C-alpha positions, -999 to +999 in steps of 0.1 A: +660-562+852+637-558+881+606-580+879+583-551+881+600-533+853+601-565+833+564-569+839+555-532+829+574-538+796+557-568+788+523-552+794+534-524+772+542-549+743+512-567+747+490-535+746+508-523+715+501-557+698+463-555+708+461-520+695+477-529+662+454-559+658+424-538+665+436-511+641+442-538+613+406-552+620+392-516+618+411-510+584+398-544+570+363-533+579+367-500+564+382-513+533+353-538+530+328-510+535+347-488+508+345-518+485+308-521+490+302-484+484+326-485+454+315-516+437+278-516+448+272-482+460+288-450+450+259-425+448+227-423+430+240-397+408+268-421+395+242-442+378+259-473+395+243-493+422+223-470+446+231-477+481+202-466+502+201-467+541+192-501+555+202-520+523+232-537+538+215-549+569+185-562+550+206-580+527+227-596+556+198-608+574+177-619+545+189-656+545+218-678+552+227-682+514+261-669+507+269-642+483+290-665+461+258-689+459+236-658+450+260-645+423+263-680+408+226-683+408+219-651+390+250-656+366+232-688+355+200-670+350+216-642+328+237-665+308+205-685+298+188-651+289+219-643+267+216-677+250+179-670+243+187-636+230+169-616+256+202-601+269+235-589+253+268-580+267+265-545+251+231-537+268+226-509+292+210-529+321+192-523+353+185-544+383+157-533+404+156-538+442+188-556+444+193-557+481+229-569+482+241-560+446+247-597+437+228-593+405+251-565+394+282-584+402+269-614+384+261-593+353+295-577+353+311-611+358+296-625+325+305-594+306+275-572+308+297-543+321+272-514+318+251-527+346+232-506+373+213-515+404+191-497+426+174-505+459+151-484+483+128-492+512+100-477+493+099-479+454+100-443+443+106-428+410+136-441+395+166-416+392+169-421+355+159-405+322+133-420+301+143-448+277+175-453+294+179-491+295+178-520+271+173-545+298+157-545+332+155-573+358+135-576+391+139-605+414+113-615+441+126-585+462+111-561+436+074-564+426+065-588+452+075-565+480+063-530+468+033-515+482+029-496+448+028-520+420+012-496+394+040-471+401+066-499+399+053-510+365+050-473+352+087-467+360+098-498+343+078-487+313+093-452+314+130-461+318+131-490+294+137-484+257+110-496+233+122-530+221+139-537+254+132-565+276+120-567+312+125-601+331+105-605+362+109-631+390+077-634+413+065-659+439+029-650+430+010-652+397+003-688+404-034-687+392-050-671+362-067-643+382-034-629+396-015-637+365-041-616+344-038-588+372-001-588+366-004-585+327-028-556+333+001-537+351+023-541+319-003-531+293+022-513+271+044-545+271+042-576+249+040-607+270+066-632+257+065-663+281+063-675+316+080-704+331+087-721+364+123-720+376+142-728+409+146-699+433+175-691+454+163-713+482+152-740+457+114-729+460+100-724+426+094-690+412+077-676+381+102-660+356+080-639+333+095-622+302+082-590+286+091-569+255+086-533+255+062-522+228+073-495+203+042-475+210+021-470+242-011-489+236-043-471+244-071-493+259-105-476+254-137-493+267-172-485+258-194-471+285-209-503+297-188-528+282-177-554+308-158-581+293-157-613+312-127-635+306-130-672+307-109-676+340-133-652+358-163-670+345-148-703+358-145-687+392-181-676+394-191-711+383-169-724+413-185-700+439-214-713+460-246-717+441-275-693+445-304-705+465-330-713+438-361-720+459-375-694+482-366-701+517-396-705+541-374-690+568-351-667+551-338-652+583-322-687+591-315-699+556-296-669+543-278-665+578-265-702+574-256-695+538-228-673+549-209-704+560-210-717+524-196-684+508-165-689+486-147-656+490-128-645+459-097-638+480-098-674+493-098-689+459-072-667+441-042-645+448-052-609+449-016-594+445-006-570+417-037-546+423-035-508+424-055-504+457-077-525+478-111-510+485-141-520+505-173-502+502-202-506+526-234-493+511-259-489+538-233-493+566-253-483+596-230-487+627-194-496+625-200-528+643-229-538+620-208-553+594-175-532+591-162-541+624-180-574+630-175-591+597-153-574+571-123-565+596-126-600+612-137-625+587-131-613+551-098-629+539-077-599+530-044-616+524-026-590+545-035-561+519-042-527+532-078-520+525-093-486+523-127-485+538-158-463+526-190-463+548-220-449+530-248-443+556-276-417+554-289-420+589-272-394+612-278-416+642-247-435+632-223-406+621-207-396+653-194-431+659-173-430+627-155-399+637-133-421+660-127-449+635-093-446+617-090-459+581-128-455+575-141-426+553-178-419+560-200-407+531-231-394+552-255-396+522-279-419+507-267-440+476-290-431+447-291-429+410-285-389+409-277-360+429-308-348+446-327-344+479-345-375+492-373-381+515-377-411+537-388-422+571-370-441+598-385-468+620-364-473+652-368-498+680-357-484+712-342-516+726-308-509+744-295-543+732-302-534+695-285-499+698-254-516+713-252-541+684-261-516+658-289-536+646-326-527+644-318-492+654-333-477+623-340-485+586-344-460+559-378-468+544-389-464+508-369-436+494-387-411+474-371-385+452-381-349+454-399-352+420-426-374+433-425-366+471-457-367+491-463-367+529-442-357+559-408-373+561-371-368+570-350-354+541-315-362+532-291-356+504-289-385+477-258-388+455-250-405+422-235-436+436-224-449+401-207-417+392-190-414+427-177-450+422-162-444+387-145-412+400-131-430+431-118-463+419-102-476+386-102-509+368-069-520+385-084-517+420-096-546+439-132-535+451-153-554+476-187-541+482-215-550+506-249-535+497-280-534+521-302-505+510-338-516+518-350-523+483-331-494+466-309-521+450-335-523+423-326-489+412-289-488+420-279-519+404-294-513+369-278-479+372-244-494+378-248-516+348-261-488+327-229-466+334-205-495+333-195-489+370-205-525+376-173-535+358-152-519+386-165-543+413-148-576+419-170-590+446-204-580+461-224-591+491-259-582+484-290-583+506-320-583+483-354-571+498-386-588+488-420-597+502-407-623+525-427-648+546-433-631+579-416-646+611-444-636+633-473-647+610-471-680+593-485-680+557-484-642+554-459-623+534-445-589+546-462-559+528-430-538+532-415-548+498-432-554+465-405-574+447-406-611+447-379-637+455-377-647+417-369-610+410-341-611+436-328-642+420-327-627+385-308-596+400-281-619+414-279-640+382-276-608+360-245-596+382-229-631+379-234-631+341-216-596+341-186-610+359-192-598+394-189-626+421-221-618+441-231-635+472-265-636+488-263-615+520-287-615+549 
């Protein structure tokens, strides 16, 4: 045989071998993919593990822990639950947000054959009928990762049978505040117990066990009933103390006091809330407090806050048109819906205009019923009614209020209507007849209230469970 012919034949043989090896490798991959779809996936209509786009890549990249280790871990968890009577082999079971399907394989491996798993990038409505499952399980990939915890809890409640068990793993709920926020999500469940267990990566997680009640519980609160649990009172007691004695130089004392503020979100985990809301009452310019303080300094724990700016002075309104994520209410916060009359004193200083401070202040608001004199007019709105129609008890609400003395009308109205119960944390500037900076020994005639009246206002809010701070 000629060398060239021999060489050509050798190349053909090598090429055929390589093609066959490549084909075999492709078949192996296809077989594995088919296995994933068949065992873990199928379709959402099959009531087996619902494979959503991105699930496999998320699971593969999640950690270096092997599938065998994950399955052994979950098998141990489920066997303990069987021993304790919270799971049975004849239960119709659901695992929520099971990224790799290991929980399902572990359940079937210990004999819980009627097991289903679902996963999605966003937790939407479950594709199951009401009262389908006897047992539901959610790992730390579930509630801890969702942006809609209320919807998550609602779907668990809808699809779980009365008398069924829900087992939750969470890395949160490590303090009483967040733990009680979690319990509020599952109001129509009976809390059984909570315990610390080792997580997949040996970091402790909380395992929380719930029993679905036979009837949906209705929680009705009286109009102005603010229950203040012990854990919330302890939080308020641990906050920075109120300044009892009137400062001789309040513009310095109160400004320094901001450094002592103990923010609620720096003391507790604020997870498991429905929404996160910041309301700036008397916002003035965006840079006055929203941009300069709340956006930069308030500890938000990476939560997506909705921002409402309430500002009556139209000098500031155009600026908010370009601010994304901020809803402007161009009215005056008041105790009812009516036309108000006021006057604005402005300093023409360019520096003040740039900073948004000293540009103008709404002076002594007068309602249309007792109006006298020539002043500007603006629409006032029932702030307490608006708050009650905008937020709910399970929202996390932070409020800053700087309303030039109107706080002595607004706060009593919030208390009277029960809207005060919706506020978790407040930063309040209380206006009183301060000592004047310009004239030692003389008080400002601008406000009639005293410092002791301001102190009582702060104290009354803390007694009602609102963590209020002295603002400047």
